[in-house]
N, C-alpha and C positions, 0 to 999 in steps of 0.2 A: 200507255205502255211504251210510247216512243222514247220518253226521257230515260227510262230504265235501260233500254238498248244502247243509247248514247253513252250512258255512264259505264255500262259493262264493256262497251267497245274500247273505252279508254283505259280500263283496268288491265293490268298485265295478266297473261295466261297463267294457269297453275301448272303448266308444263315447263320443263327445264330447257333452256336454250342449249346448255351443254350436252344434254342427252340427245336432243334433236340433231345437233351438229355431229355428235359422235355416231349417230345412226346414219346420217346423210353421207358422211365421207366414204365409208366402205360399202354401204348398202343403198345409197341414194338412187341408183339407177333402178332399183326394185321398189322404190317408194316407201321404204321402212320408216322414214321420218314422218311421212304423211299418215301412216297407220298410227304412229305414236301420238300425234296431235289430234286424232279423231277424224281425219279426212279420208274415210275409207274409199269413197268413190274415186277420187283423184289418185289415191294410192294404187287402186286396181288399174287405173289407166296408165300410171307410170310403170307398173309391173308389166303390163302387156306391151308397152312401147319402149321398154328399157330406158326409162327416164326421158321420154320424148326424144329419143335418139341422142341423148346426152345433153341437149340444149336445156330442157326443162330441169334436169338434174343440176346443171351449172347455175341456172337462175335460182333454184331453191337453195343451193349452197351459199350463194352470195346473200340472199335475203335472210337466211338463218344467221349467218355470221354478222350481219349488220343489225340484227334485232328487229327486222321488219316482217318476218314471217308470221303468219296468223294461224291460229288453231281453228277448230270447227265452229267455235262460238265467235269468230271474227275478232279475237283478242290477240294482241301481239305476244309472241313467244320471245320476250326480251330479257327475262331474268335468268342469270346463270344458275342460281339456286333459289327457287321460289320459296323454299321453307326458311331461308335466312331472313329473320325479321329485321336485321340492320339494313339490308338492301331495300326493303319495303319502306321503312320509316325514314331513312336518311337519303335515299335515292342514289347512293353510291355504294357499290359492292365492296366488301373488305379486300377482295383480291386486287381491285384497282387501287385502293389506298396503299396496300403493301407494295404494289408495283411502282407507284409514284415515289414512295419513300426510298425504295432501292435505287431508283433513277436519281434521286437527289443525292444519295451517298456517292454514286458513281460520278456524277458531275462534280461533286466536291473533291473527290480524289483526282479527277482529271485536272481541276483547277490548281491543286497543289503541285501536281507533276509539271504543269505548264509554268508555274511560278518558279519551281526549282530549275527548270531548263533555262528560263530567261536569266536567272541569277548566274547560272553556270556559264552561259554564253557571254554575259556582261563582264565577267572576271577574267582578264587576260592571263593571269598567272595560272589559272586552272586549265586554260585551253592548251597550253604547251607551246612549244616553239613552232614557228611557221614551217611549212614543208620544205622550203628552200634552205632554211637555216642560215645563220650569219657566220661568216668565217672569222676566226679569231686572230 
């Protein structure tokens, strides 16, 4: 039975990281995100201590955001949308691919602007007369 636990520990949780993070940000001091992932005991402790006086709350917030937070079955809560089959099969969420594509477009636009600025600065006729001007 030990091999089954090792395989299941590496499998992602069926809980959503987005939901856990959305619960943790406003209600983390009350342990709402821990109740969501099935950690009832530690959720009650967080509720009684107001998130471990804020420190436990911050720790959980960082681990959820980084994808290292674990559910009650010791599986990582790392998928933003566990029901998205593309994220499970290809390993890269579609939101990340969309973000990369938008960054590529922005870098391309910035490169065009930089090229235009370099051409503008290199052309003395477009720069205009120097501030002192030359007397005729």
